[in-house]
C-alpha positions in Angstrom: -35.6 24.6 38.3 -32.9 27.2 37.9 -33.7 30.1 35.5 -31.3 31.4 32.9 -30.8 34.9 31.7 -31.6 36.2 28.3 -27.9 36.5 27.6 -27.3 32.9 28.6 -30.2 31.7 26.5 -28.8 33.6 23.4 -25.4 32.1 23.9 -26.8 28.6 24.1 -28.9 29.0 21.0 -25.9 30.4 19.1 -23.7 27.5 20.2 -26.4 25.0 19.1 -26.5 26.6 15.7 -22.7 26.7 15.2 -21.9 23.3 16.7 -22.9 21.2 13.7 -20.5 23.2 11.5 -17.6 23.3 14.0 -16.7 19.6 14.0 -16.4 19.3 10.2 -14.2 22.4 10.2 -11.8 20.7 12.6 -11.7 17.6 10.5 -11.0 19.7 7.4 -8.2 21.5 9.2 -6.6 18.2 10.2 -7.0 16.6 6.8 -5.3 19.6 5.1 -2.1 18.9 7.0 0.6 17.5 4.7 2.0 14.1 5.6 5.7 13.7 4.8 7.2 10.3 4.0 10.9 10.5 4.8 13.0 8.4 2.4 16.4 8.0 3.9 18.1 7.7 0.5 18.8 10.1 -2.4 16.1 10.7 -5.0 16.0 8.6 -8.1 16.4 5.1 -6.7 13.9 2.3 -6.8 12.7 2.8 -3.2 12.3 6.6 -3.8 10.3 5.9 -7.0 8.1 3.4 -5.2 7.4 5.7 -2.3 6.3 8.5 -4.6 3.7 6.2 -6.1 2.7 5.0 -2.6 2.4 8.6 -1.4 0.1 9.4 -4.3 -2.1 6.5 -3.5 -2.2 7.3 0.2 -3.1 11.0 -0.6 -6.1 9.8 -2.7 -7.2 7.4 0.1 -6.9 10.0 2.8 -8.0 13.0 0.8 -4.9 14.7 2.3 -1.5 15.8 0.9 1.2 13.1 1.2 4.6 14.0 -0.1 8.1 12.4 -0.2 11.0 14.2 1.4 14.5 12.7 0.8 16.9 12.9 3.7 19.9 10.7 2.7 23.0 10.1 4.6 24.9 7.6 6.8 23.3 4.4 5.6 19.8 5.7 6.3 20.6 7.1 9.8 20.0 10.7 9.0 16.4 10.2 7.8 15.6 7.6 10.5 16.8 9.9 13.3 14.8 12.7 11.9 11.6 10.7 12.1 12.4 9.3 15.5 12.5 12.9 16.8 9.5 14.1 14.8 6.0 15.1 16.1 3.9 12.1 17.2 0.9 13.1 15.2 1.2 11.0 12.0 2.4 13.8 9.8 6.0 12.5 9.5 6.6 8.8 8.5 9.7 6.9 7.7 10.1 4.7 4.6 12.1 2.2 6.6 13.7 -1.1 5.6 16.0 -3.9 6.6 19.1 -1.7 6.5 18.0 1.6 8.1 16.1 -0.1 10.9 16.8 -3.8 11.6 20.5 -3.9 10.6 21.5 -0.5 11.9 20.0 -1.3 15.3 21.8 -4.7 15.4 25.2 -3.4 14.1 25.7 0.1 15.6 26.2 0.6 19.4 26.2 4.4 19.1 23.1 4.7 16.9 21.2 7.9 17.7 17.9 6.0 17.8 16.6 2.6 18.9 13.9 0.3 17.7 11.6 1.4 20.4 11.7 5.0 19.0 9.4 3.8 16.2 5.8 2.6 15.9 4.9 0.2 13.1 2.5 1.6 10.6 2.5 -0.8 7.6 4.5 -3.4 5.7 4.6 -2.5 2.0 6.7 -5.0 0.2 9.6 -7.4 0.3 12.0 -8.9 -2.2 14.4 -11.9 -2.4 18.1 -12.1 -3.0 19.4 -14.3 -5.8 22.2 -16.8 -5.9 23.7 -15.7 -9.3 26.9 -16.8 -11.0 28.7 -16.1 -14.2 27.5 -18.6 -16.8 31.1 -19.7 -17.4 31.1 -21.3 -14.0 30.7 -25.1 -14.5 27.5 -25.4 -12.5 23.8 -25.6 -13.4 22.0 -25.8 -10.0 22.6 -25.4 -6.3 23.8 -28.9 -5.8 26.5 -28.7 -8.5 27.4 -25.2 -7.2 28.1 -26.6 -3.7 30.2 -29.4 -5.1 32.2 -26.9 -7.2 32.8 -24.5 -4.3 33.9 -27.3 -2.0 36.4 -28.6 -4.6 38.2 -25.2 -5.0 41.5 -24.6 -3.3 40.5 -20.9 -2.6 37.4 -19.1 -1.3 34.6 -17.9 -3.5 34.5 -14.2 -3.8 31.1 -12.7 -3.5 29.8 -9.2 -4.1 28.3 -7.1 -1.3 27.0 -3.6 -0.8 29.4 -3.1 2.1 30.1 -4.4 5.6 26.9 -5.2 7.6 24.7 -5.1 4.5 22.1 -7.8 3.8 24.3 -9.2 1.0 27.4 -9.3 3.3 25.6 -11.1 6.1 23.8 -13.5 3.7 27.1 -14.5 2.2 28.4 -15.5 5.6 25.3 -17.5 6.3 25.5 -19.2 2.9 29.1 -20.2 3.3 28.5 -21.6 6.8 25.3 -23.4 5.7 26.7 -24.9 2.5 30.1 -25.7 4.1 32.7 -23.8 2.1 34.9 -20.7 2.4 33.8 -17.3 1.1 35.4 -13.8 0.9 33.3 -10.7 0.6 34.1 -7.9 -1.9 32.4 -4.6 -1.3 31.0 -2.4 -4.1 29.3 1.0 -4.1 26.1 -0.2 -5.7 24.4 -3.1 -7.4 25.1 -2.2 -11.0 28.8 -2.1 -10.4 28.8 -5.4 -8.6 26.8 -7.0 -11.5 29.3 -5.7 -14.0 32.1 -7.3 -12.0 30.3 -10.6 -12.0 29.9 -10.3 -15.8 33.6 -9.7 -16.1 34.5 -12.7 -13.9 36.2 -10.5 -11.3 33.7 -11.9 -8.8 32.4 -15.4 -8.4 28.8 -14.8 -7.3 26.3 -12.2 -6.5 23.2 -11.9 -4.3 21.6 -9.1 -6.3 17.8 -8.9 -6.6 16.5 -11.1 -9.4 15.4 -8.0 -11.3 19.0 -6.7 -11.4 20.3 -9.8 -13.1 17.3 -11.1 -15.1 18.2 -9.6 -18.4 21.8 -10.9 -18.2 20.4 -14.3 -17.4 18.2 -14.2 -20.5 21.2 -13.4 -22.7 23.1 -16.3 -21.2 25.8 -14.3 -19.5 24.7 -15.0 -16.0 22.9 -18.0 -14.4 20.4 -17.5 -11.5 20.7 -20.8 -9.5 18.1 -20.0 -6.8 16.2 -17.2 -5.0 15.9 -16.7 -1.2 12.1 -16.1 -1.2 9.7 -18.6 0.4 8.0 -19.1 -3.0 9.3 -19.0 -6.5 9.1 -15.7 -8.3 6.3 -15.3 -10.8 8.6 -13.7 -13.5 11.2 -16.5 -13.2 9.1 -19.6 -12.4 11.8 -22.0 -13.5 14.3 -20.8 -10.8 13.9 -22.8 -7.6 14.1 -21.4 -4.1 17.0 -22.1 -1.8 14.5 -23.9 0.5 13.5 -26.2 -2.4 17.2 -26.8 -3.0 17.8 -28.1 0.5 18.6 -25.0 2.4 15.5 -23.7 4.2 17.6 -21.8 6.7 18.7 -19.5 3.8 15.2 -18.1 3.3 15.6 -14.4 3.6 14.3 -11.1 2.2 14.7 -7.4 2.3 11.7 -5.2 2.9 10.3 -1.7 2.9 7.7 -0.4 5.3 6.3 2.7 7.0 7.1 3.7 10.6 5.9 6.6 12.7 7.5 8.1 15.8 6.7 6.0 18.9 3.8 7.4 20.8 1.7 8.2 17.7 -1.9 7.6 18.7 -3.3 4.2 17.8 -6.3 5.6 15.8 -3.8 7.6 13.6 -1.7 4.5 13.0 -4.8 2.6 12.0 -5.9 5.3 9.6 -2.4 5.5 8.0 -2.3 1.7 7.8 -5.6 1.5 5.9 -4.4 4.2 3.5 -1.1 2.4 2.8 -2.9 -0.9 2.2 -5.3 0.7 -0.2 -2.4 2.4 -2.1 -0.4 -0.9 -2.4 -3.4 -2.5 -4.2 -3.4 0.0 -7.0 -2.5 -1.5 -10.5 0.3 1.0 -11.1 2.0 -0.2 -7.9 1.6 -3.8 -8.8 3.3 -3.1 -12.1 6.1 -1.2 -10.5 6.7 -4.1 -8.0 6.8 -6.6 -10.8 9.4 -4.5 -12.7 11.5 -4.3 -9.5 11.1 -7.9 -8.6 9.3 -7.1 -5.4 6.2 -8.6 -3.8 3.4 -6.7 -2.0 3.3 -7.6 1.7 0.4 -5.8 3.3 -1.7 -6.2 6.5 -2.1 -4.8 10.0 0.8 -3.0 11.8 1.5 -6.2 13.7 2.8 -7.7 10.4 5.7 -5.2 10.5 6.3 -6.0 14.2 6.6 -9.6 13.3 9.1 -8.8 10.5 11.3 -6.9 12.9 11.3 -9.9 15.2 12.2 -12.2 12.4 15.1 -10.0 11.4 16.5 -10.0 14.9 16.4 -13.8 14.9 17.9 -14.2 11.4 20.6 -11.6 11.3 21.4 -11.2 15.0 23.2 -14.5 15.5 25.3 -13.9 12.4 26.4 -10.5 13.6 27.1 -11.7 17.1 29.1 -14.8 15.9 31.2 -12.8 13.5 31.6 -9.9 16.0 30.5 -7.4 13.4 30.2 -3.8 14.6 29.8 -0.6 12.7 30.4 2.9 14.0 
């Protein structure tokens, strides 16, 4: 048997003593790194507010700092591009959604990132659109709405949040599915588009149910249907478009977490577990209810599936209408 010197023996003993303490030190060093969730919108909006609550819940679950960093600009492109080029270590995540990810990829040929630049971390929530009209319109449900629209000698004007937005594409789908002409009218934001609907300047709106619910309660607006798969708990008397005979108009917008492609699988799984834990907190459930959103949590593959559904739903509309944004 080979002999070892006194110096080698001393080194081995010292290593054996230090080793049990070395691994926890590395873990602590890693867990002290701040995780930044990049919100590609300005602060103060509903997504920004939700992500700050999610960040707090994830921080508690991970025992690690998680902060929100707003990087608005160019319809979510600025923040998304930043994450696509970030370190692949789980310290930079994107609060992605239908617009910044799915629609930008489908609509923009010169986009500075592609879908494969991101790894799915976790779905967080989704929300439906509403089919809402001014209460003065002589309709009470989807059936009478379709009859009224087909009987007009001019198109229905519907509010959108701009070319290529979910509301713009959904209006095109609705007109084709229901068989009447529509014309889109772009507005800077949802509140302005709702005000125009209240004034009668616009015929219909696809705003979130939460954005029009109070006006519906006062009798100024009428929510005819929602685009979700199931009825909304806070407006149980409003049917879905699927129930009303148009299952092809089931659609939603969503919010999720993405990491740069190449982020290690174990890191993704750890972040996914923390996000799922955060989304089950009572304060988030209350916030989602206020905003008319539904929690949608599960494995990272759930987000992969949603991205595939988006391509199948919005892609044909974009191609058929030859819609392209630069």
